[in-house]
TORMI-106251 format. One record per residue (C-alpha): x, y, z. Coordinates in pm, whole numbers, padded with zeros to 5 digits, always signed. Each point is the difference from the previous one (the first is absolute). Example, Ala and Ser with C-alpha at 12.3 -4.5 7.8 and 13.67 -1.06 7.14 Angstrom:
+01230-00450+00780
+00137+00344-00066
! end
This chain:
-00861+05688-14205
-00206-00028+00280
-00022+00318+00254
+00086-00226+00298
+00303+00048+00198
-00011-00318+00166
-00046-00354-00097
+00181-00224-00262
-00129+00190-00299
+00092+00347+00127
+00179+00281-00139
+00345-00075+00173
-00043-00363-00157
+00128+00109-00313
+00348-00069-00069
+00253+00244-00131
+00020-00198-00336
-00362+00056-00011
+00037+00343+00049
+00291+00063-00308
-00244-00245-00212
-00266+00215+00007
+00245+00350-00032
+00151-00139-00317
-00348-00056-00130
-00100+00371+00038
+00329+00105-00076
-00042-00161-00397
+00379-00095-00025
+00139+00315+00118
+00312-00055+00284
-00109-00032+00322
+00334+00278+00092
-00311+00279-00111
-00145-00078+00382
+00313+00056+00146
+00112+00327+00127
+00277+00221+00121
+00045+00207+00334
+00187+00343-00006
+00300-00180+00119
-00032-00257-00257
-00131-00285+00187
-00224-00246-00176
-00353-00016+00101
-00162-00320-00089
-00420-00070-00104
+00001-00279+00291
+00124-00070+00303
-00044-00338+00202
-00089+00079+00382
+00323-00025+00210
+00012-00229+00306
+00383+00045+00103
-00066+00370+00054
-00151+00032+00371
-00188+00347+00079
+00264+00228+00134
-00011+00211+00350
-00092+00344-00144
-00210+00214+00179
-00165-00116+00356
-00287-00199-00082
-00242+00187+00231
+00110+00327-00084
-00050+00219-00337
+00249+00247-00154
+00026+00346+00156
-00230+00271-00242
+00256+00277-00044
-00112+00337-00120
+00214+00232-00209
+00058+00349+00162
+00133+00257-00214
-00235+00340+00086
+00271+00289+00006
-00186+00199+00277
+00034-00207+00327
-00341+00083+00152
-00164-00092-00315
+00186-00328-00028
-00097-00050+00421
-00353+00019-00151
+00049-00277-00305
+00202-00235+00318
-00265-00013+00260
-00263-00010-00314
+00168-00302-00132
+00091-00178+00326
-00365+00031+00107
-00097-00177-00365
+00204-00285+00068
+00382+00088-00095
+00217-00205+00281
+00291+00181-00133
+00173+00303-00143
+00273+00121-00268
+00093+00323+00066
+00121+00200-00330
+00205+00289+00068
+00084+00277-00232
+00363-00140+00000
-00103-00335-00164
+00081-00049-00343
-00381-00206-00033
-00147+00339+00138
-00105+00122-00330
-00259+00298+00046
+00030-00050+00329
+00170-00083+00307
-00028+00087+00344
+00180+00309+00130
+00135-00055+00352
+00328+00142+00121
-00018-00016+00383
-00198-00179+00282
-00265+00267+00000
-00082-00123-00338
-00012-00382+00075
-00203+00087+00266
-00275+00171-00194
+00046-00293-00262
-00079-00276+00248
-00200+00192+00244
-00281-00276+00096
+00185-00284-00108
+00137-00277+00218
+00326-00100-00146
-00004-00322+00220
-00309-00127-00189
+00114+00003-00351
+00265-00066-00214
+00218+00342-00129
+00203+00011-00298
+00200+00316-00062
+00092+00122-00393
+00220+00249+00022
+00299-00058-00239
+00343+00172+00143
-00238+00131+00286
-00072-00344+00121
+00207+00046+00309
-00151+00353+00078
-00309-00154+00019
+00064-00323+00139
+00166+00250+00301
-00347+00227-00014
-00188-00331+00012
+00201-00152+00330
-00024+00358+00151
-00360+00040-00003
-00009-00371+00147
+00205+00145+00279
-00158+00286+00086
-00351-00219-00041
+00207-00237+00256
-00074-00272-00206
+00205-00333+00010
+00196+00014-00357
-00002-00397+00032
-00396-00007-00043
+00013+00252-00347
+00024-00189-00298
+00250+00201-00235
+00144-00014-00352
+00239+00315-00049
+00018-00038-00367
+00367+00053-00037
+00089-00116-00343
+00364+00141-00103
+00023-00259-00338
-00326+00143-00123
+00084+00377+00071
+00363-00055-00171
-00147-00179-00321
-00311+00292-00018
+00232+00261+00042
+00307-00105-00204
+00242+00046+00265
+00213-00280+00174
+00224+00109+00261
+00335-00054-00023
-00037-00325+00275
-00257-00093+00254
+00224+00078+00303
-00226+00352+00062
-00329-00205-00054
+00097-00269+00169
+00050+00160+00289
-00314+00217-00026
-00225-00328+00006
+00242-00142+00295
-00057+00299+00229
-00373-00024-00103
-00050-00371+00089
+00235+00011+00336
-00209+00313+00108
-00333-00139-00060
+00096-00326+00179
+00142+00192+00284
-00316+00174+00009
-00224-00326+00015
-00140+00040-00322
-00052-00267-00261
-00007+00228-00282
+00103-00136-00340
+00249+00262-00100
+00070-00088-00322
-00193-00127-00294
+00061-00235-00286
-00289+00105-00236
-00076-00081-00363
-00187+00282-00106
+00256+00230-00165
+00125-00309-00184
-00355-00077-00104
-00107+00317-00079
+00342+00068-00217
-00101-00323-00253
+00180-00301+00230
-00174-00306-00084
-00103-00227+00291
+00313-00219+00070
+00214+00341-00045
-00244+00169+00250
+00041-00330+00241
+00417+00011-00041
+00033+00350+00095
-00218-00036+00330
+00204-00288+00057
+00336+00205-00048
-00130+00286+00202
-00076-00230+00280
+00357-00175-00014
+00188+00338-00008
-00195+00082+00329
+00108-00299+00143
+00350+00091-00069
-00009+00330+00148
-00179-00116+00305
+00288-00243+00044
+00199+00290+00161
-00312+00110+00266
+00006-00148+00345
-00324-00154-00081
-00014-00395+00017
-00016-00189-00361
-00320-00116+00082
-00132+00354+00007
+00107+00150-00344
-00268-00114-00164
-00288+00120+00245
+00172+00360-00127
-00043-00043-00389
-00358+00070-00112
-00091-00198-00357
-00228+00131-00272
-00137-00160-00320
-00248+00153-00267
-00301-00182-00071
-00171+00074-00337
-00304-00122-00230
+00217-00284-00092
-00188-00261+00250
+00247-00302-00027
+00277+00192-00060
-00058+00221+00324
-00087-00300+00229
+00339-00183-00147
+00189+00299+00113
-00108+00027+00364
+00091-00363+00051
+00295+00007-00180
+00153+00287+00195
-00041-00183+00341
+00163-00309-00159
+00272+00178-00138
+00079+00221+00323
-00013-00309+00187
+00306-00136-00255
+00178+00322+00070
-00024-00023+00411
+00098-00360-00037
+00281+00081-00219
+00122+00263+00249
+00010-00238+00295
-00292+00175+00153
-00301-00130+00196
-00335+00015-00215
-00201+00280+00115
-00405+00020-00145
-00013+00271-00245
-00229+00270+00058
-00103+00078-00393
-00143+00285-00100
-00127+00071-00378
-00101+00313-00172
-00235-00032-00315
+00191+00086-00292
+00001+00437-00090
+00172-00094-00329
-00359-00168-00081
-00213+00276+00056
-00158+00231-00260
-00089+00402-00019
-00269-00096-00255
-00301-00211+00083
+00121-00046+00346
-00296-00185+00118
+00167-00315-00183
+00281+00049+00273
-00269-00160+00262
-00025-00310-00178
+00378-00032-00019
+00051+00118+00359
-00227-00282+00082
+00173-00260-00192
+00318+00104+00168
-00107-00002+00355
-00158-00331-00072
+00306-00141-00070
+00197+00143+00291
-00245-00151+00233
+00040-00350-00169
+00373+00043-00013
-00024+00093+00380
+00097+00359+00059
+00000+00091+00308
-00082+00346-00104
-00139+00156-00275
-00010+00354-00138
-00255+00097-00258
+00068+00295-00237
-00300+00192-00044
-00131+00012-00357
+00050+00340-00079
+00367+00049+00099
+00139-00016-00366
-00233+00321-00020
+00089+00199+00294
-00069+00011+00390
-00259-00222+00075
-00293+00114+00189
-00184-00206+00280
-00204-00148-00251
+00273-00177-00167
+00166-00053+00333
-00300-00170+00116
-00065-00225-00280
+00366-00131+00017
-00038-00064+00386
-00354-00210-00065
+00176-00180-00322
+00183-00152+00300
-00257-00056+00251
-00244-00136-00260
+00246-00287-00072
+00064-00056+00387
-00333+00026+00182
-00238-00094-00330
+00212-00295-00188
+00225-00104+00329
+00259+00010-00197
+00272-00056+00298
-00155-00318+00116
+00222-00215-00197
+00405-00001+00138
+00114-00132-00369
-00283-00002-00253
+00245-00019-00313
+00167-00293+00170
-00040-00311-00235
-00100+00185-00302
+00221-00079-00303
-00046+00288-00167
+00104+00208+00272
+00285-00216+00169
+00172-00023-00354
-00025+00369-00055
+00143+00051+00368
+00295-00243-00054
+00109+00171-00345
-00034+00326+00146
+00217-00078+00300
+00260-00170-00228
-00029+00320-00238
+00054+00246+00283
+00300-00219+00212
+00185+00020-00355
-00004+00378-00038
+00055+00046+00422
+00329-00227-00092
+00089+00207-00248
-00060+00345+00212
+00224-00175+00291
+00246-00108-00259
+00046+00427-00124
-00002+00085+00382
-00340-00024+00127
-00245+00250-00077
+00203+00314+00062
+00256-00151-00220
-00225-00091-00273
-00180+00350-00011
+00348+00116+00004
+00092-00126-00331
-00348+00049-00146
-00102-00358-00019
-00338+00015+00184
-00082+00320-00254
+00093-00212-00284
-00216-00275+00062
-00263+00173+00106
+00044+00235-00316
-00038-00305-00213
-00320-00105+00175
-00135+00335-00037
+00047-00023-00346
-00156-00341-00073
-00305+00109+00206
-00074+00342-00210
+00031-00191-00323
-00275-00223+00128
-00186+00279+00119
+00036+00184-00315
-00109-00310-00212
-00257-00055+00262
+00150-00368+00064
-00058+00147+00351
-00350+00190-00009
-00123+00251+00232
-00348+00003+00055
-00128+00384+00007
+00298+00110-00215
+00171-00186-00273
-00316-00261-00004
-00416+00167+00029
+00102+00320+00083
-00269+00227+00107
+00014+00315-00200
-00312+00186+00223
+00129-00071+00307
-00023+00216+00302
+00254+00139+00209
+00014-00160+00348
+00010+00249+00328
+00353+00014+00181
+00174+00212+00267
+00150+00327-00059
+00380-00017+00152
+00123+00339+00065
+00365+00011-00121
+00095+00300+00232
+00162-00060+00320
+00194-00322+00112
+00246-00132+00224
+00286+00240+00137
+00305+00078-00202
+00226-00103+00235
+00299-00282-00045
-00061-00235+00255
+00413-00063-00025
+00034+00353+00088
-00134-00081+00341
+00207-00024+00325
-00033-00377-00038
+00284-00285+00073
+00107-00190-00248
-00210-00322-00118
+00106-00360+00074
-00085-00135+00341
-00342+00169+00058
+00101+00337+00142
-00077+00194-00323
-00343-00145-00009
-00074+00057+00390
+00139+00372-00034
-00297+00057-00312
-00288-00131+00238
+00140+00217+00259
-00017+00299-00230
-00365-00134-00129
-00109-00025+00359
+00136+00414+00021
-00214+00083-00271
+00278+00077-00223
-00084-00090-00370
+00156-00290-00166
+00031+00027-00375
+00089-00260-00221
+00340-00144-00007
+00242+00080-00326
+00165-00230-00215
+00338-00153+00110
+00291+00250-00044
+00191-00173-00315
-00221-00140-00237
-00007-00080-00370
-00239-00022-00260
-00116-00298-00144
-00318-00079-00241
-00321+00082+00169
-00299-00186+00067
-00348+00128-00089
-00317-00082+00126
-00266-00011-00312
-00361-00111-00015
-00072-00243-00289
-00249+00207-00154
+00154+00347-00007
+00125-00004-00404
-00361-00077-00079
-00149+00250+00261
+00261+00234-00112
-00169-00005-00401
-00328+00050+00200
+00120+00311+00164
+00126+00124-00334
-00345-00049-00148
-00129+00220+00244
+00231+00288-00044
-00103-00038-00385
-00335-00006+00072
+00031+00303+00247
+00208+00223-00303
-00229-00097-00277
-00348-00081+00147
-00046-00315-00151
+00144-00343+00137
+00241-00191-00264
-00156-00216-00234
-00005-00318-00224
-00238-00062-00288
-00080-00377-00037
-00019-00046-00375
-00214-00320+00056
-00022-00194-00382
-00272-00272-00056
-00290-00128+00227
-00047+00034+00392
+00088-00390+00048
+00333+00049-00204
+00153+00275+00213
-00163+00064+00340
+00251-00231+00197
+00301+00169-00151
-00178+00352+00046
-00041-00069+00349
+00307-00101+00070
+00168+00278-00192
-00231+00259+00200
+00155-00160+00337
+00363+00010-00149
-00028+00357-00085
-00186+00118+00308
+00297-00135+00226
+00169+00340-00124
-00342+00217+00034
-00027+00008-00373
-00368-00001-00073
-00133-00250-00276
-00279+00139-00241
-00209-00230-00139
-00017-00306-00083
-00290-00019-00256
-00139-00144-00315
+00071+00203-00317
-00210-00097-00361
+00331+00134-00166
+00360+00115+00023
-00135+00362-00084
-00190-00011+00306
+00268-00141+00233
+00199+00288-00137
-00236+00244+00046
-00060-00129+00363
+00386+00036+00061
-00015+00338-00115
-00333+00130+00245
+00183-00194+00270
+00316+00278+00067
+00195-00291+00048
+00371+00036-00081
+00083-00403-00002
-00177-00269-00126
-00018-00406+00053
-00131-00251-00266
-00219-00249+00147
-00108-00324-00075
+00074-00354-00100
+00300-00147-00151
-00194-00083-00318
-00180+00351-00040
+00347+00128+00039
+00122-00206-00362
-00313+00191-00147
-00042+00337+00090
+00308+00107+00248
+00246+00174-00231
-00301+00184-00180
-00123+00130+00300
+00365+00087+00145
+00083+00198-00337
-00332+00184+00035
+00035+00063+00397
+00348+00141-00080
-00118+00240-00280
-00245+00124+00222
+00225+00098+00230
+00100-00284+00273
+00327+00103+00170
+00059-00348+00124
-00160-00311-00133
-00058-00316+00211
-00082-00344-00099
-00142-00254+00257
+00131-00353-00022
+00334-00130-00105
+00090+00060-00387
+00134-00336-00127
+00141-00027-00302
-00214+00309-00106
+00221+00232+00192
+00178+00174-00286
-00309+00036-00170
-00194+00169+00303
+00307+00217+00039
+00012+00138-00330
-00379+00077-00012
+00056+00218+00269
-00016-00195+00340
+00263+00082+00247
-00035-00146+00303
-00146-00399+00070
-00204-00009+00371
-00042-00361+00112
+00060-00203+00321
+00340-00017+00133
+00120+00300-00186
+00170+00293+00178
-00297+00184+00071
+00159+00247+00234
+00236+00100-00251
-00272+00028-00260
-00236+00223+00214
+00334+00212+00060
+00057+00046-00358
-00424+00072-00043
+00014+00263+00282
+00315+00156-00197
-00195+00021-00354
-00290+00156+00179
+00234+00284+00128
+00179+00045-00300
-00402-00011-00222
-00106+00255+00251
+00284+00249-00025
+00300-00102-00261
+00258-00002+00264
+00228-00247+00203
-00241-00165+00283
+00159-00036+00362
-00032-00366-00080
+00241-00039-00293
+00233+00208+00195
-00008-00232+00287
+00049-00252-00216
! end
C-alpha cells in the first residue's frame, strides 16, 4: 500500500471491506470478535470506526485560551506551603488547590490553618485575583471559605474578581464517613446560607462541588462516576431552589470535576460526556444553559508507591486526555503522592507536565480535537447512555441522598471494585512497575517530612455564638469572626446521623505493594530476601521465554528468582536447588520437555526439601499425574497471581519459623 495520504491510491482509499478482508487473512480463521473489547462499564470497543460527519465540534474550552494549570498545595506548615506556592506560581501555575488538614484527600499532609493570621501567612505575596483558587477542606469548607473571603476583605480586594471553588461536597463526605443524616434539611440550610452570603457579598464563589474523585478512587466505573457527579449537581440545584438567587445563577455556584486517568480515549470521552449530560439536566430542569467550568484531576487510584517514576507516564497520558477533552482547569497529582508528602522536585514535575503540553505541544489550540473521531464519538455516546441510565435509577431512589441511605451507590461501586480487583489480581489489568516489570532494586524517592504535632484549634464551630444557618446570617457572622482573628475549626457532622456502608479510597496497586512490604519485612528479619528457585529443564531455547515470564511474575511479590541455568543432569539441578537456599521451586520449560522430565524433576525437588513446587504453564490433560508427582501449583497467564503470591509468602513464613503467618491469619 502506498505511503501517501493523498491521491486516488492513498491510505484513505481502502474501504472497510478491504480492511476486514486483510484482517480475516491475518486471523487465519479465528473469529473477528477477538478484536473487540469491553470497557469497565461493559461498553463494546470495536477495532475499526468510520469517520463521523454528523458530530460537529463542541464548544468546550475557549479556543484562544489554554486550561488553568492548577497545583496541589498540601504542606502542613503555612509558611513552608507559602514558599512552595510562590515557586509554583513563578514556575507557570495559574491556579492553586489548597488542601487543608481536614480534607479527606490530605493524606500525609494538609495545610494547618485555623484563623485569618494563618491564611495570611499561607497567601503572603500571592495575588488571588490573578489565579484560580480551589479549597479542599472536607467538613471545614465553610470555615476555610470564610477565612478566604475575610482575607479578601482585609486586603480590600473585590470578591467578584477572585475565582474561588470552595469544595464543599457533603455527599462524598457522607459516603466516605459512612454517616448519613436523618434528612437533608440541616445540610441544605448550610449550603443555602453559604451561597446567599457569598452572593450578597458580591463573590462569585462556586460554593459546592460535584466531584468524581471519591467515587473513582473507591472503584467506580467511568459511567458510575459521571452518574454520581450528575446526581450531586442535580441535588444542589434542588437545594438552591430555596435561595433568593435567580435560577440562571444556580449552576454557576456548582463546581464540576471528574477524574482523568491513563485510559486516554476513556478520559477524553468522559470529559466530553459530562458536558452533554449536564446540559440535559439543565434542560430537563427548565434552566437556561450555562457553560460548565470543568475541572479534572489526574487519578489517585492509578498512582503507585512502588516504581513511582512510571506515574509520570500515567500522568502525561491523563493530562493529554483532559486537555483534548476540553477541561478548563487541570490538576496533576505529583508522582510520589502514593509514597508520601511530595517534595518540590515532584511538584515541579507535575506542574511542568502541563506546561510542556500547553506551551510546546500547543494542545489547547483546537476547540474539540476529538470531534468526528468515530472511536471517541461512539465511546462518548455510549458513556452518556450508561451514565444517564444509572442517574435515572439514583433519582428514582430519592436522589443521591436517598441512594446513599439505601446503600445503592455503595453496592454498585462495590461490585465494580470487586471486578476491578479481580482483573488486577489476574493481571488482566497490568500495573507497570508493580504487577508487571517490577524493579526489585529501585531506590527510594525523596519526600517531605510532615509534622504530626499541632493542628487546628479544638473548638466546635457550632459552639460559637452564631445565628442559625439558612439565609446568609450564619456564614456572614463566621466571616466577621474570622476578621476578628478568631479560630474557625471544621464543622462537625449533622446532629442526627445513621450509619451506612462507607466507601474507601484505594490505589489499584496496593494489594501487590502490600506483598512487597511483607518481603521487605521478611528480609529485615532474616537477612535474606524471599527467593524462588527456577528449576529450568532442557536446553536454553526451550526454557528462556517461560523462565523470563515466571521471574517477572514472582518479582511482582518481591520474591527474587534464583536461576535459570542449563543443567547437565537431574542430580545437577537438585544440587543447585539445595545450594540456592530457596524453599520454593518452580519448574520452567516447554510443554514438550515437561511431558518427558517434569514428573521426575518434581519428585526429586520435593525430596530435596522444596516446601512448595510450582510449574510454569497450564497442565492440560497431565494435571493429575503432575500433582501426584508433587507439583502443588500451576502458574500461567490469567491465573490469580495475587492469591498465588500471598500463599507463597505464607509458605515462606511457615518455612522460616514453623508457625502460622500473619498473611495466613488475615486470609
